[in-house]
Structures are given as C-alpha cells and as structure tokens.
C-alpha positions as CSV (number, residue, x, y, z in Angstrom):
1,M,-13.6,-17.3,14.1
2,L,-11.6,-15.6,11.4
3,R,-14.7,-13.5,10.5
4,K,-15.0,-12.4,14.2
5,L,-11.4,-11.4,14.3
6,M,-11.8,-9.4,11.1
7,K,-14.9,-7.7,12.5
8,H,-13.0,-6.7,15.6
9,E,-10.1,-5.4,13.4
10,F,-12.4,-3.3,11.2
11,R,-14.0,-1.7,14.3
12,A,-10.6,-0.9,15.8
13,T,-9.0,0.5,12.6
14,G,-12.2,2.2,11.3
15,R,-12.2,4.6,14.3
16,I,-8.9,6.0,12.9
17,M,-9.1,5.5,9.2
18,L,-12.7,6.8,8.6
19,P,-12.0,10.2,10.2
20,L,-8.8,10.5,8.2
21,F,-10.8,9.8,5.0
22,L,-13.3,12.5,5.9
23,I,-10.5,15.0,6.6
24,L,-9.0,14.2,3.2
25,L,-12.3,14.7,1.4
26,V,-13.0,18.0,3.2
27,T,-9.5,19.3,2.3
28,S,-10.1,18.3,-1.3
29,V,-13.2,20.6,-1.3
30,G,-11.1,23.4,0.1
31,A,-8.4,22.8,-2.5
32,N,-11.1,23.0,-5.2
33,F,-12.3,26.3,-4.0
34,S,-8.7,27.5,-3.9
35,V,-7.9,26.4,-7.5
36,R,-11.2,27.7,-8.8
37,G,-11.2,31.2,-7.2
38,M,-8.9,32.0,-4.2
39,L,-5.6,31.8,-6.1
40,E,-6.9,33.9,-9.0
41,T,-8.1,36.9,-6.9
42,E,-6.1,40.0,-6.0
43,N,-6.9,39.7,-2.3
44,R,-3.7,38.8,-0.5
45,F,-5.6,37.1,2.4
46,L,-7.5,34.8,0.0
47,N,-4.3,34.0,-1.9
48,V,-2.6,33.0,1.3
49,L,-5.7,31.0,2.4
50,G,-5.8,29.3,-1.0
51,V,-2.2,28.2,-0.8
52,L,-2.7,26.9,2.8
53,L,-5.7,24.9,1.6
54,V,-3.8,23.3,-1.3
55,M,-0.9,22.5,1.1
56,A,-3.4,21.0,3.6
57,F,-4.8,18.8,0.8
58,A,-1.3,17.6,-0.2
59,I,-0.4,16.9,3.5
60,A,-3.7,15.0,3.9
61,I,-2.9,12.7,1.0
62,I,0.5,12.0,2.4
63,G,-0.9,11.6,5.9
64,V,-3.6,9.1,4.8
65,C,-1.0,7.0,2.9
66,V,1.4,6.9,5.9
67,M,-1.3,6.3,8.5
68,S,-2.8,3.4,6.5
69,M,0.4,1.6,7.0
70,V,1.1,2.8,10.5
71,V,-2.3,1.8,11.8
72,M,-2.1,-1.7,10.4
73,V,1.3,-2.2,12.0
74,Q,0.2,-0.7,15.3
75,R,-2.8,-3.0,15.4
76,F,-0.5,-6.0,15.2
77,Y,1.8,-4.6,17.9
78,K,-1.0,-3.7,20.3
79,N,-3.2,-6.6,19.7
80,L,-0.7,-9.5,19.8
81,L,2.5,-8.2,21.5
82,Q,1.2,-6.0,24.3
83,D,-1.3,-6.7,27.1
84,E,-4.0,-7.7,24.7
85,G,-1.8,-10.5,23.6
86,Y,-2.5,-12.4,26.8
87,V,-6.1,-12.6,25.8
88,M,-5.7,-13.0,22.1
89,M,-3.3,-15.9,22.4
90,T,-5.7,-17.8,24.6
91,L,-8.5,-17.7,22.1
92,P,-9.3,-20.9,20.1
93,V,-7.6,-19.3,17.1
94,S,-4.4,-20.2,15.3
95,V,-1.6,-17.8,14.8
96,H,-2.2,-18.0,11.0
97,Q,-5.8,-16.8,11.6
98,H,-4.5,-13.9,13.7
99,I,-2.1,-12.8,11.0
100,W,-4.5,-13.3,8.1
101,S,-7.2,-11.3,9.8
102,K,-4.8,-8.4,10.0
103,L,-3.5,-8.8,6.5
104,I,-7.0,-9.1,4.9
105,V,-8.2,-6.0,6.9
106,S,-5.0,-4.2,5.8
107,A,-5.7,-5.0,2.2
108,V,-9.2,-3.6,2.4
109,W,-8.0,-0.4,4.0
110,F,-5.2,-0.1,1.4
111,A,-7.8,-0.4,-1.4
112,L,-10.1,2.1,0.3
113,T,-7.2,4.5,0.7
114,L,-6.5,4.3,-3.0
115,V,-10.2,4.8,-3.9
116,V,-10.6,7.8,-1.4
117,I,-7.4,9.4,-2.8
118,C,-8.7,9.1,-6.3
119,L,-12.1,10.5,-5.3
120,A,-10.4,13.4,-3.4
121,C,-8.3,14.2,-6.5
122,L,-11.5,14.2,-8.7
123,I,-13.2,16.5,-6.2
124,M,-10.2,18.9,-6.2
125,A,-10.2,18.9,-10.0
126,F,-14.0,19.2,-10.3
127,D,-15.2,21.8,-12.8
128,V,-18.9,22.3,-13.6
129,D,-18.1,23.5,-17.2
130,L,-15.9,20.5,-17.8
131,V,-18.6,18.2,-16.5
132,H,-21.1,19.7,-19.0
133,Q,-18.6,19.3,-21.8
134,I,-18.0,15.6,-20.9
135,A,-21.7,15.0,-20.5
136,G,-22.4,16.6,-23.9
137,G,-19.8,14.5,-25.7
138,F,-20.3,11.3,-23.6
139,S,-21.7,9.4,-26.5
140,E,-18.8,10.1,-28.8
141,L,-16.3,9.5,-26.0
142,F,-17.9,6.1,-25.3
143,Q,-17.8,5.1,-28.9
144,E,-14.2,6.2,-29.2
145,I,-13.2,4.2,-26.1
146,Y,-15.1,1.2,-27.4
147,R,-13.3,1.4,-30.8
148,N,-10.0,1.7,-29.2
149,F,-10.6,-0.8,-26.4
150,T,-9.4,-3.8,-28.5
151,A,-6.3,-1.9,-29.8
152,Y,-3.0,-3.5,-29.0
153,Y,-1.6,-0.7,-26.8
154,A,-4.9,-0.1,-25.1
155,I,-5.1,-3.7,-23.9
156,N,-1.4,-3.8,-22.9
157,G,-1.7,-0.4,-21.2
158,T,-4.7,-1.7,-19.1
159,A,-2.7,-4.9,-18.3
160,I,0.3,-2.8,-17.2
161,V,-1.9,-0.7,-14.9
162,A,-3.4,-3.8,-13.4
163,E,0.0,-5.4,-12.9
164,F,1.2,-2.2,-11.3
165,L,-1.7,-2.1,-8.9
166,V,-1.1,-5.8,-8.0
167,M,2.6,-5.0,-7.4
168,C,1.6,-2.1,-5.1
169,F,-0.7,-4.3,-3.0
170,V,1.7,-7.2,-2.8
171,G,4.4,-4.7,-1.9
172,C,2.2,-3.3,0.9
173,Y,1.6,-6.9,2.1
174,A,5.4,-7.5,2.1
175,M,6.1,-4.3,4.0
176,C,3.5,-5.1,6.6
177,L,4.9,-8.6,7.0
178,Q,8.4,-7.1,7.3
179,F,7.3,-5.0,10.2
180,Y,5.4,-8.0,11.7
181,A,8.6,-10.1,11.5
182,A,10.8,-7.5,13.1
183,L,8.3,-7.0,15.9
184,A,7.8,-10.7,16.4
185,I,11.6,-11.3,16.6
186,G,12.2,-8.4,18.9
187,H,9.5,-9.5,21.3
188,S,11.1,-12.9,21.7
189,C,13.8,-11.1,23.7
190,P,13.5,-10.9,27.5
191,N,14.2,-7.1,27.8
192,H,14.1,-3.9,25.7
193,K,11.7,-5.6,23.2
194,M,10.8,-2.5,21.2
195,A,14.5,-1.5,20.9
196,W,15.3,-5.0,19.7
197,S,12.4,-4.8,17.2
198,V,13.8,-1.6,15.7
199,L,17.2,-3.1,15.5
200,W,15.9,-6.2,13.8
201,F,14.0,-4.1,11.3
202,F,17.2,-2.4,10.3
203,I,19.1,-5.7,10.2
204,I,16.4,-7.2,7.9
205,Q,16.6,-4.1,5.7
206,F,20.4,-4.4,5.5
207,V,20.2,-8.1,4.7
208,M,17.6,-7.5,2.0
209,Q,19.6,-4.7,0.4
210,F,22.8,-6.8,0.5
211,L,21.1,-9.8,-1.0
212,G,19.4,-7.7,-3.6
213,G,22.7,-6.1,-4.6
214,M,24.5,-9.4,-4.7
215,G,21.8,-10.9,-6.8
216,I,22.0,-8.0,-9.3
217,V,25.8,-8.4,-9.5
218,L,25.7,-12.2,-9.9
219,L,22.9,-12.0,-12.4
220,D,24.9,-9.4,-14.4
221,E,28.0,-11.6,-14.5
222,S,26.4,-15.1,-14.8
223,W,25.3,-17.3,-17.6
224,I,21.7,-16.6,-16.6
225,H,22.1,-12.9,-17.7
226,H,23.3,-14.0,-21.2
227,L,20.5,-16.5,-21.3
228,L,17.9,-13.9,-20.4
229,L,19.3,-11.5,-22.9
230,G,19.1,-14.1,-25.7
231,W,15.6,-15.0,-24.7
232,T,14.3,-11.4,-24.4
233,D,15.7,-10.5,-27.8
234,N,13.2,-12.9,-29.3
235,I,10.1,-11.2,-27.6
236,S,8.6,-7.8,-28.1
237,A,9.3,-4.8,-25.9
238,M,5.8,-4.9,-24.5
239,A,6.2,-8.5,-23.5
240,S,9.5,-7.7,-21.8
241,V,7.6,-5.0,-19.7
242,H,5.0,-7.6,-18.7
243,L,7.7,-10.1,-17.9
244,G,9.5,-7.5,-15.7
245,M,6.3,-6.6,-13.9
246,V,5.4,-10.3,-13.2
247,T,8.9,-10.9,-12.0
248,M,8.7,-8.1,-9.5
249,I,5.4,-9.3,-8.3
250,L,6.7,-12.8,-7.8
251,G,9.7,-11.4,-6.0
252,E,7.5,-9.4,-3.6
253,V,5.4,-12.6,-3.0
254,A,8.6,-14.6,-2.2
255,V,9.8,-11.9,0.2
256,G,6.4,-11.7,1.9
257,A,6.3,-15.5,2.2
258,I,9.7,-15.4,4.0
259,F,8.5,-12.7,6.5
260,Y,5.3,-14.6,7.0
261,V,7.1,-17.8,8.0
262,L,9.4,-15.8,10.3
263,T,6.4,-14.1,11.9
264,T,4.4,-17.2,12.5
265,W,7.4,-19.2,13.8
266,F,8.4,-16.6,16.4
267,L,4.8,-16.0,17.5
268,K,4.3,-19.7,18.0
269,K,7.6,-20.7,19.5
270,R,9.4,-17.7,20.9
271,L,6.8,-15.0,21.9
272,N,7.6,-13.5,25.2
273,L,4.8,-11.4,26.7
274,E,6.3,-10.9,30.1
C-alpha cells in the first residue's frame, strides 16, 4: 500500500515540479547565450535582454528550491488535512505510511532538484572551446585525479562534501516535519485551524531557538565544555570537522524524530477534519 501511496504522490507532485525543472533548464540556456554573447555586444537591447535572462535564471533557481519545499508541505496539507483527508484516513493504511510516503517522495524531489540545479549551472557555463580542451586533456586529468584520489585531503574533502549533503537532506526532512507538526497541531483545534497552524509554527520556532540558545550557554559554562575541549585537543583539526558535521546531522535527526512523533500522535488522536 505504501507503494501505491507513493505512486499517487509522484503523480500529484510531478505535475508541478517537472514543468518547473523544464523552465529552469530553458532559462539556463538563455543565460548561456547571455554570458557568451549578449552581454559582450554594443547593442543596448541585447545587453538589457541578456541581463534579464541571467536574472530569470537566478530567479528560476530560487523558485525551484522554494517550490520543492512548498509543494511537499502543500501535499501534506491538502491530502491529509483538507477534504481529501476524509478519504485518505479511511484507507487501510497507517498514519506512519501516509507520512513516510510523503517523506520518501519529498526526498526524491529534493535530490532531483539538486541534480537539475547542477545540470542547469553546467548548461549556463557550457563553452564549446572549454569542452574541447577538457576532452583533449581528459587522459591526463583522469590520471591526476587517480593519483590524488588516495591523498589525505582528497579523501577528507570528499567525506566532508558527503556529510554536508547528508546534513542538507536531513535538514530538509526536519523542516518538512516541522511544518507537518505545526499543521497537525493546528488542525486539532475546532476553529481557525490554519491560523492556529501558523501560530504553532512560530511557537515551535521560538521554542527551538530558545532551547538552542540555552543549550549553547549551558554547554559553554558546564564541565561538558571543558571535557570536549580536552578531548578535541587530542584529535586533528580534520577529525574535529568530521565530528562537528556528524554532531549536526545527529542533532537534525533528533529534531526530526521529535516532530515526527508529534505529527503522528496528533494525526492519530487529535485530528479534526470538521
């Protein structure tokens, strides 16, 4: 049943995300023409057009990033908390399957968004002469990469990039679940559900900022701080970076788990669709 839910989610979200990806790729082509010719001409009209195309490309990147999050949250709201919720909650599917179907689909779209943005940037920066140079020296480049692949900083750099990507994905999950939790709590109220959802979102934000600030203060003044300083003095700077990245990832996982528990509990026990 989870597979059927995901199939339905991909269809619903694909109608919005795929056209946005196409618009981004089209604007990247226009931005390439602008960088390669329009901005270097003396024609004022072409200069203005080139600037507009580059601006459109930048706006398209921002729009795709924002919409990838907005669409995922909107699907949760429309599918479970509005009129569709009457049907969805009567299906032989658990609340956990409903939430995970949306989280898995969201993860796929977040990954595709990153891939499409990278592809669009490559299209915008595409230069035929540069491609010929890369193709001509590909053998030497590959050999150099192979020689340096086992180098200390190359391996650690790759690990840091991987950790950063994991942190971004986990952070997107936690942000989605934060919206889910606020919507689920707000829609447990009898009236003005959307207003309550917005209020609960800001309350959650305030609580998180307050607890985060208190945690930093307590950590800075407690024996744990001195213990960590003594421990990190015995490890390398690169290991400290990895430790910090892993700590942030685990922190995001813990925050997401809290929001997940809140979301499932309110959907199971307190959901009010009237």
